N, C-alpha and C positions, 0 to 999 in steps of 0.2 A: 504493500500500500504506500502510495506517495504521501508526502507531508500534508498536502491539501486534503487528501482523503482521510488522513488521521484526524485532522482538525474538524472536518465535517462530521465524522462519526462520534467524536467526543462531544461535539456541540449537541448532537441529537440525544446522546446519553444523559448529559447534564441538564438539558432542558426538561427531561422527564422528572428530574429531582428539583426543579426550580422552586417548589414550595417546601422543601425539606432541608432546613438549615444544617442539621446534623450530617446528612449525607454529603452536602456540598463541602462542609468542613472536613469530613473524612477524605474526600477526594483531594482537597487542597493539601492536607497532610501527606497523603500518599505521594503526591507530586513533589513535595519538598523533602522527601527522604534524603538525609545527608550522606548515606553510604554510597560510594562511587561504584560505577560498573566494574571497575577492576577488582573490587572486593565483593562482587556478587549482588549488590543492591540490598540484600538482607530484608526483602519484602516481608517474609514470614515473621521474622523477629520484630519488625516494626509494627505489625498488626496489634500487638498487645499495648504498645505505647499509644497508638491512635485511639484504641478503645478507652484507655485510662484518661487521656486528654478530654475525650468527649464526655465521659462520665463525670469528671470533675467540673466540666464547663456547663453541662446541661442538667446534671443531677439525676440521670437515669442510666442504667446499664446499657452498654452500646455494643455488646457482642453481636447482636443481630445486624446492626448497621455495618460493622466491620466485615462480617461474613458475606453480606451482600456486596460490599465494596470489593472484596477479594475475588468473588465470583465474576463480577462485571469486568474488573481489570484483567483477569485471566482470559476472559473472552476477547477483550480488546487486543491483548498481546498476541493473539493468533495471527494478526495481520500487521503488527507494528512493534518496533522495539520499545523497551521500557523508557528509554530516553525521549524518543519522539512522543510517546504518550504523556510523559511528565510535562514536556514543553507545551503540548496541546492543551492539557488540563489547565495549566497556569494561564495560558493565553485566553481560553474560553472564560474562565472564572474572573479574569480581569475585565471582561465585558459585562453585558447586562445579565448574563446567567449567574454572575456572582453578586448581584445587588443585595440579595437577602443575607448572604454571608457577611458582606461588609457592614450592612446596617446592623446586624447582630453585634458585631464588635463595637461599633459606635454606641449602640444602646447600652452595652455593658460598661463602656468607659464613662458614659454619662450617668451612671448609677450614683445617687447622692450620698452613698455610704462614704465616710471619710477616707477609708483605705483606698477606695476606687478613685476618689477625687485626687488623692495624693499621687496615684499612678498616672492619672491624666495630666496633672500639673508637671510631673517629672518628664513625661514624654513631650509635652509642649516645650518645656525648657530645653530639652535635648535637641528638638527640632530647630529651635531658635538659634542655639549655639552652632548648628550646622548651616545657618543662614538660609533655611527654607522659608521663602516668602512668596507672597502673591496668591492669586486665586487657585493655582495648581499646587500650592505647598502641601506636603504630606507629612503625616505624623510618624508612621512606621510602616514596615511591610516589605514583602518580596525580597529585594536584594539588600536589605539592611542587615548584613551578616553580623555586624558588631553589636546588634541590639541585645542579644542574649547575654553576651559577656558584660555589656554595660549594666544590664539589669542585675546581674549577680554581684556587681561591685557597687550597687546603689545604696547599700545599707547606711553608709555615712551620710548620704543625702537625706534619707528618712529620719536620721537621728539629729539633724541640724536644728538649731533654735528656731529658724524660720519655719521649718516644717511643723514644729510643735506649736508655734504661734498660730499658724493658718489651719492646721488639721487636728489640733488637740494634743494632749500630753502622751497619748498612745501612739503617736506617729512613729516613734522610734521602734515600735514593735511590729510595724507593717513589713511583711515579707513581699517585696516588690516583684520578684520573679514569680511567686505564687499568684499574686494578683494579675500579673501579665498572662499567666496560663489560664486563669479563670476567665479573663476578659477575651481571650483569643488573640492577643497581640503577639504571643509566641506559642510554640508547641514544643514539648519535650519529646524528641524522637531518637530512635536508636541509630548509633553510628558505629561502623566497623571500618578500620583503615585497611589498606592493602597489606600491612604487616600483621594484621590480626588483632590490633588493639581495639577494645570495645568500650564505649562510654555513651551516656546520653548527651544530646546536644539540644540547645534551645534554638529553634529555627523560626524565622518571622512568619506571621500570619499574612493575610492579604493587605494590600496597600490601603491605608486609611487617610482620607483627606483631613488636613488640619482644621478646615472650616467646619467639620461636622462635630467637633468635640467642644463641649462646654467647659470653660476653665476660668 
């Protein structure tokens, strides 16, 4: 199957799930799998990580979602490489087929809970430091590979006097990586290197417009 054919088939598949945020989310995570082809992609190992991310985010077991995802992706792989499918899924979900997925992340970032407000403010501050401005400015997502590492180092930001003043004395206790996972800003996915080293990695969720976030 040529690349145009891959994109068309993926488009049809994802349009069938246009009203199912969990399935769209699962597809995004599948496409963002950090294990390279030289290490075998580790698709099976990543299934459990996807299910855990979904359960923590949506509050319901997700084994059925991941089982369906696995079956559908296996069917798609009969005519295309994993890499081509990953690129097609990302491209399709960056269009209107991913509207529900992106809106879900925005809605969770706009949750009035202090911990979520602190995450949103931290993300906005980070975007400003990166000089993202104008109507197309974005908060996080897709190729923002340093986001996970930055979140894991953000403890000192949550413990600052400014954070305590704005978000209350419990701000220092906020686990920003956990809040990022709950909101869908990042996903914890399985990674295996070509040398066999294994570890979880935080990979970015879909690209979120800065204008959609209340801060």
